[in-house]
C-alpha positions as CSV (number, residue, x, y, z in Angstrom):
1,M,73.8,-24.4,121.4
2,T,77.0,-24.3,123.2
3,Q,78.6,-23.6,120.0
4,T,76.3,-20.7,119.3
5,S,76.8,-19.5,122.8
6,D,80.5,-19.8,122.4
7,T,80.4,-17.9,119.1
8,N,78.2,-15.2,120.7
9,S,80.6,-15.0,123.6
10,R,83.5,-14.7,121.2
11,I,81.7,-12.1,119.1
12,A,80.9,-10.2,122.3
13,R,84.6,-10.3,123.3
14,L,85.6,-9.2,119.8
15,E,83.1,-6.4,119.9
16,A,84.4,-5.4,123.4
17,L,88.0,-5.6,122.1
18,M,87.0,-3.5,119.0
19,L,85.4,-0.9,121.3
20,E,88.6,-0.9,123.4
21,I,90.7,-0.5,120.3
22,A,88.5,2.3,119.1
23,A,88.7,4.0,122.5
24,S,92.5,3.5,122.5
25,N,92.7,4.9,119.0
26,L,90.6,7.9,120.1
27,R,92.9,8.4,123.1
28,H,95.9,8.1,120.9
29,E,94.5,10.6,118.4
30,R,93.8,13.0,121.3
31,T,97.3,12.4,122.6
32,N,98.7,13.1,119.1
33,D,96.6,16.2,118.9
34,N,97.8,17.3,122.3
35,Q,101.3,16.5,121.4
36,S,101.0,18.4,118.1
37,E,99.6,21.4,120.0
38,A,102.4,21.1,122.5
39,L,104.9,20.8,119.7
40,A,103.5,23.8,118.0
41,T,103.6,25.8,121.3
42,L,107.1,24.6,121.9
43,S,108.2,25.5,118.4
44,E,106.7,29.0,118.8
45,G,108.6,29.3,122.1
46,V,111.8,28.2,120.5
47,A,111.3,30.7,117.7
48,R,110.6,33.5,120.2
49,H,113.7,32.5,122.1
50,E,115.9,32.5,119.0
51,Q,114.5,35.9,118.1
52,R,115.3,37.2,121.6
53,I,118.8,35.7,121.3
54,A,119.3,37.5,117.9
55,E,118.0,40.8,119.4
56,H,120.4,40.3,122.4
57,E,123.3,39.6,120.1
58,E,122.5,42.7,118.1
59,W,122.2,44.8,121.3
60,Q,125.6,43.3,122.5
61,R,127.2,44.3,119.1
62,Q,125.9,47.8,119.5
63,Q,127.2,48.0,123.1
64,E,130.6,46.7,122.0
65,A,130.6,49.3,119.2
66,A,129.6,52.0,121.7
67,I,132.4,50.9,124.1
68,A,134.9,51.0,121.2
69,R,133.8,54.5,120.2
70,H,134.0,55.6,123.9
71,N,137.5,54.1,124.1
72,E,138.6,55.9,121.0
73,W,137.1,59.2,122.3
74,Q,138.8,58.6,125.7
75,A,142.2,57.9,124.0
76,A,141.8,61.1,121.9
77,H,140.8,63.0,125.0
78,E,143.9,61.8,126.9
79,R,146.1,62.7,123.9
80,R,144.6,66.2,124.0
81,I,145.2,66.4,127.7
82,T,148.8,65.4,127.2
83,E,149.2,67.9,124.4
84,H,147.7,70.6,126.6
85,E,150.0,69.7,129.5
86,E,153.0,69.9,127.1
87,W,151.8,73.2,125.8
88,Q,151.3,74.5,129.4
89,A,154.8,73.3,130.3
90,E,156.2,75.2,127.3
91,Q,154.2,78.3,128.2
92,E,155.5,78.1,131.8
93,A,159.1,77.7,130.5
94,A,158.6,80.7,128.1
95,T,157.2,82.7,130.9
96,Q,160.2,81.8,133.1
97,R,162.6,82.8,130.3
98,H,160.7,86.0,129.8
99,T,160.9,86.8,133.5
100,E,164.6,86.1,133.6
101,R,165.2,88.2,130.5
102,M,163.2,91.1,132.0
103,E,165.2,90.8,135.2
104,R,168.4,91.0,133.2
105,I,167.0,94.0,131.2
106,E,166.1,95.8,134.4
107,A,169.5,95.1,135.9
108,Q,171.2,96.4,132.7
109,Q,168.8,99.4,132.7
110,E,170.1,100.2,136.2
111,V,173.7,100.0,135.1
112,N,172.8,102.2,132.0
113,M,171.1,104.7,134.3
114,Q,174.2,104.9,136.5
115,A,176.4,105.2,133.4
116,I,174.2,108.0,132.0
117,A,174.3,109.8,135.4
118,Q,178.1,109.5,135.4
119,L,178.3,110.7,131.8
120,T,176.0,113.6,132.6
121,A,178.1,114.5,135.6
122,G,181.3,114.2,133.4
123,L,179.8,116.5,130.8
124,V,178.8,119.0,133.4
125,E,182.3,118.9,134.7
126,L,183.7,119.2,131.2
127,R,181.5,122.2,130.5
128,N,182.7,123.8,133.7
129,L,186.3,123.2,132.8
130,V,185.7,124.6,129.2
131,T,184.0,127.6,130.7
132,D,186.8,128.1,133.2
133,Y,189.4,127.7,130.4
134,L,187.6,130.2,128.1
135,K,187.3,132.7,131.0
136,G,191.0,132.2,131.7
137,R,191.9,132.9,128.1
138,S,189.7,135.9,127.8
139,N,191.4,137.3,130.9
140,L,194.7,136.9,129.3
141,G,193.8,138.6,126.2
């Protein structure tokens, strides 16, 4: 009987070990399932993160393009300002030359007016002399 009892005891231990193994396998399967779910969730998170990185990189390219366009616009604007300032300086120089020319013309006009006045006075005197000469001749004759 001891042998039977020993055998029964071994069978009981084996059954207990089998139950433990089955429980362990069940826990392992659950852990695997949990890990698979966690891995799936993590993979989804990584995919979303990569998508956001791609979106951010596209946004950054757009921003860099906008900055480049702005810099081109600003350079063109600065060139136009420089061209305008050069034009304005040319206009101011032309105005100054015109003013100087007008001053010279006005000065010459004054000289011309004096010369005309002297010429007129000389003509009047010549007319008087001619008139006197003609009177003197007619008195002789």
